[in-house]
N, C-alpha and C positions, 0 to 999 in steps of 0.2 A: 782384339781392341786391348791394349794396356795404356792406359792414361799417359801417351803419348813420351817415346825415351827421351825425345828433346827435356822435356817436363822434368823426369827424373833428374837425367845426369848434368843440368844445367843447377843443381843445389837441392830439391824438395822441398824447399820454402815455399809452398803453392798455396797454399787456400790460406784468402783472406776471412776476416771477420772478427768482431770482437765476442769477450766471452758473453754468456748468456746469464746475466744477471739474475741471481736470486731464481731459477728457474720454477714457474711454479705452472703443475700443469692438473686437471681433472677426467681422472678415467684410470685405466687399465693398462700396465705396463707387463709384458710377460717376455722376454729374451731367453732365446737357446742360440747356445753355439758351441763354438772348440773351447777346449781348456788349458787355456796358456797364459803368462802375466799378462800379456798384452790385452788379451779379452779382458779378464778380467779386471781390468783397469779401466776400461771403456765399461762397461757394466757398472763397477762402482761408480764413476760417475753418472752414470745415469739414473741409479737411486741415489743422487745427491738430489731428486728434484722433489719438492714437495705439494700436496694436495690431490696427491692421487695413491696407487698401489702400484711399484715396482718391482718384481722380482727378475731371478734368473737362474735357469737352469744348464752350467755351462758342465760339456762335458766334449769327452772323444767319440762317443757315441751321436752326437748331433746330425751328423748327416743320416743318420739309421730312422730319426725319431722327426727331424723338423719336417717332413713333409705331412706326416701322419699328424701331429699336432697342430697344423695349420690348415689341414682340411674341414674339419667340423665345422659348424658354423651355431656361434661363434667358436673360433677359431683359440685353440689353447694357447698359444704362443700369439702374440702379435707384433713380435720382429723375429726374425734369423741373422746372425750374424754369417756373412759366407764370404765366396772368395770365387774369383773367375771359373774354377771347378764345381762347386755346387750351387751356380743362383741358377742355370739351366733347369735342374730339377724340379725346382717349385716355377719355375716358367712354364714347362711344359703340363703340369698338375693345376695350374691356374691358381696359386693360392695366394701371390703377390699382387699388390695393386701397383698400378702407375704412380708416382709422388710427387709430377707436375704440379698438382693442385695443392698438395700441403706446400711445396717448395715455394709457391706465386705467394701463399701467405706466413709461412712460419721461414724462408728457407733463404733470406736475403745477405747472411755471412756465407754461403756457400758460392763457388767458384765452378765454373765450368765444367775444368779438370779433374774435379771430385763428383762427380754427377757420369752415371753408368748409363747407356742409353742406349738401348736396344728398339730395334724397330720403331723409331721415334719417340721415342718414351722414356723418361727417368725411371728406372727400376731399381737403382740401388744408388748406399752414397759411399762412395772408400774411402778409409781411412789410415791406413795403410799400405806398403808397399813390401814385398817378401821375395827372398830367393833362395836357395840351397846353393850351400857354395864350401869351399876347405876352409878345414878348424884344423889345428896342427897345435903338437906341444913341443915347443921350441927346444925345451932342454933335452926331451928324448929323443927326436931329431940329431941336437948336435951332437949328444953322447953317443950316435950313429952312424958320425959322420957324413949327414944326411943333409940334403938341400930340401927344400919345402916344395911339393910336386906341384909340375906345372901340369901334367896330364894325370890321366889314371894307371897307365902303363908305367908310369911313373911312381903314383902311389903304391901298386903291387911290387915293384922291385925294392921300394924302401919297406914295406912290409916285413918281405924276406929277410932282410938286413936286420932288421929291428930283433925278429924272431929267430935269427941264427946266433946273433949276439947273448940271447938270452936276456934282454931288458922286457919285451911283453911277450908274451903265447899269442895273446889274439891281439895285434896293436890296430886294426882297423874295427870303427863303430859304422853303423848305418841306420836308419830305421828301414827295417828291412821285414815288420812283422806281415804275415800274409795279410793279402787284402787290400784296401787303399793302399796303403804306406809301400807294399813291394812294388804295385802298381806305377805308383808314384815314381819309384826309382828307374823302373823300364824306360817311363816315357822319358825323361833326363835321358838316361845315355841312349834311347834310341834316335833321338833329336840329335844328340853330339855326334852320333854316326850317320847323319843327314837322311834320316827317315822321316816319310811324310804316314800319318794316321791314317787318310783315305787318299783314296784315288780323287783326281782334280776334279772340284765341282760337283761331288756327291758324298752320298753317305755310306760308299760301301769300301770296308776295311782294306787294309792294303798294311798287314805287318810282317805276315809272313814271307820274308825276304833276305837276302844279305844281312842287311843292316840291324833287322830285327832277332836275326840268330848273335853276330856279334855282340848285340846289346845283351843278351841271355847269357853268354858266354863268358865276358867281361863281368858280370854281376855274379856269377857262380864263384870265379876266380877270385873276385874280392871277398867272397862267403868264406872261403875257406881260412882268413885271416882273422875273422870277427868271431865274437863268444858263439860257440854251437847252438844255446839258442836262439841266437840272431831273429828267425822268425817269430818269436815273439816280443821282440824289441819295435816297440812305438817310438816316437820321437821323447816321451817320457823317459822309457825306460833306458833308451841310447843317451839323451841328456844323462840319467843316472851315473850308467856307466862311466862315463868323462869324469863327473864332479867326482868320482870313487878314483879317479886315475888309473883306469883299466885301459884306456884308449888311448892310444898316440895322432890318429888321424882319421877327420872322417868328413861326409859330407854333411852338415846339418844348416836347419832355417838361421837368416839372420835372426827373425824372432826370438829365438831361442838364444841369442850369443850372450844380452845381460844376467840369464842367472848362471852361466859357464862361466864369467869372471865375477861373480859376487863371490867374498870373501866370507861372508856368512852361512853359505851353501857347499861348501869345498874347502880343500886343504892351501896352505900358502901356496906351495909346489903348482901345483895345479892353474890358479889362478893368476900366478905369476907368470904363467909360457902359456898359455893359453892363446895363441894367435891365428887372427882372421884373414884370409886371404880371400880369391874371388876364386870363381867354380872354375876345375879343370875341364880340358877339354879331353877325347878320344880317338884313337883311330888315326888318329893325323890330320882333325879336321877344326877348323879353326873356329866354328861356332862351338860354344861350351854346352857342355853335358846337364843343363839343368833349364830349367824355367823360370819364367817372370811370372809374378802374380799380387793381385791387389784383392786386400779384404773390407769388405764394408755391411752394410747393414740394411735392411728392407724393411717394408713394411705388409702386416697380412692383408689380405682381402677380405676374409668375413669376418670383421669385426665391426663395431661403429664406428661411425665419425668420431664421434668424441676419443674414443679409444687410440683409433689413429692418429690424432691431433699429440695425443699426449705421447704415441711410443715417439712418433717423429722429435717432439720436441725432447723427450727425454735421450734418445741415440744422440740427438746433436748435441747436448750437454754433456754424454760422454766422450764425444771427440771436441770440444771448445778449446781453442788454445787456453783457458784458464787453468785447464787441467793439467798442462802439460809443466808440471815441475819436473826437477833433473832425474829424480827416480823413475819416473813415467818416460823420460823422453829416451833413457836406457834401454827402455824393453821393445823398440822396435823402430823400424822406419816409416817415421808419422807423415799423414799427407795435412798439415795445420798450420796455420799462421806459424812464426815464432820459432818451429823444430829449426833446430842447429847439430847435424848429422853431429852424431857422436861414434867413438871409435868403432861401437856396435854395428854402426851401418857399413862400415868397409868392404864386406862381401857383397852386398846385396848394389853398391854403388859399383863395385868394378862389373856384377853381373852385366849390371846397363850400357856400364861401358863396350865391354864386350859382345856387346849387341846379341844377350839370349835371346830368346823366343819366350813370349808368352802361352802361357798354358790356352790351348783353342779353347776360345767360348762359344762351341758348338753343342746344338742340341740333342746330339746323340754321343757326345763325347762320355758321359757319364757311362753311359751303357759297356762302353769300350774300358774304361777305368774299372767298372766291375768285370769284367769277363776276364781282363788279366789278372787281377788281383786272387781270381780264384783259381785260372786255369797254367798259369807259370809255377806254380807249388811244386807240382811236381818232379816238375824240372829242377829246381833247387834244390831237392831231395834226392837228384840221381835216378829217378824212375821213370822217365822217359827221355825223348831227344829235345833239343831246342825245338826241332822244325815240327813235332809232334802236337808239343803246348801252345807253340802257334798258330798250328792249326785249331787245333782245341779253341783258343781262344776265338779266331776268326768265326767257327760254327756257334759260340755263345754268342756271341754279339748280334751274327746274322737273324738269327733265331728272334733275340730281343729284338734289334732292330725290324723285325718285321711286323711280329706283333702290337710294338707302338707306331706304327705306319711309317718309319722313315725307311723301309724298304719293299718291293712289292714280292 
C-alpha cells in the first residue's frame, strides 16, 4: 500500500484541511522519530501547541528504541514517527492504537488518502512521501565529459572516468552504513534486478538467487569508488561528504535534498551544481532500483485517552497547512494542502512516474531487513561469496521468522 501512485503523480497537492487555529491540548505528548530536518519541523509544529507538555527524542536510533519505549504502561513515548518499513514492528508488538475514534472526533481535516489503513483500521497518518534517487554534481560531470547516468552501469563507468582524470578519488557516495542503511541499498538494487523477497503468498524468503547475487556484486563494485569508510556512512554522513565537495554522484533520499542545496550549509560551487534526477535502473531492467515510501505518525496504545487526544492534536498541528512556509516546503514532498512541489521534489516525482515499487509493508519484512544488514557486511568486506552471504541472510531470517511464528 502506498498512497496510490496516481495520487502522487497527479500533483501531491492532496490533503485538505484548514490550519489548526491556536492548538490547545491537555495532556502529555512524547515523540520519538528519526533525525532529519523534515521530521524536526513536524516536531517543532507539535511543540507550538499550548496547555500540555510536548517533548521529542529525534535520533537515528529511533527504530532501536521506539518499541521498547512504547511497551511500558504508561508508554514512555505517546507517538512514534514511522514509515512503511517500521510500522509493522509496532503493530507486531501491539503498542500502537487504531486511530478511527480519534479521527472521528478530531480529524475532520484529514482525507482518506492520508490514512494508513491495515486490516480495516487506521493505524497511522501519513504526511510526506519519499524515495531515493540520483543526485549529481553538474560541474564535475561536465569536466569529465559525462552525461548524467541513467543506469548504475553508467554510474560505474562515469566514476572510473572521474577517477582517471584525477578530479575525485572517491566520486561516489551512498548510505552504506552496516545495518539498516546497507540493507536498504540491497533492497533497492534487488528490486531493480526484478527480484522478489518472498515466495508468492508466503513468509518464506527467496533472495539467494541470480538477482540477489547481481545486486550484491553491483553494490560491491560501486563501493570501490566510495570513501573507504563507507560502511560507517549513514544518510547524515553521506550528506556531509556531499556538502564538503567530496562526492560527484550518489543515490540519496528526496527528504535530504533541501539541506544539500542550502547555501548556508555548503560552498557556492556545490550548491550551484547539485542537480537532482530520477532513480537509476540496473541490469537492463525498466523498474528503477529504488523504493517508494511514506512517513507518518502513530499514537501509542498504553497511554490515557487524554494523552492520546493531546498527541493526535499536537501531531496534526505539526503537519497542518499553516506550518508549511517556504522553508519547510523545501524539506520534503509534503502530503498537505497547499504544498506546491519545489525543485527538491523532482527526484521523488520521477520515482513515481517510473513506477518504482513501494517498500513492502509486511509484518515480517523487518526481520529480513535486519538479517540483510547484519549478514551482507562480510561480503562487502571481501570475506565471503555473495552466495554464502545470501545463504546466511536466509538462515538468519528463517530462524527469526520461526521464533515470531511467521514460519513453522
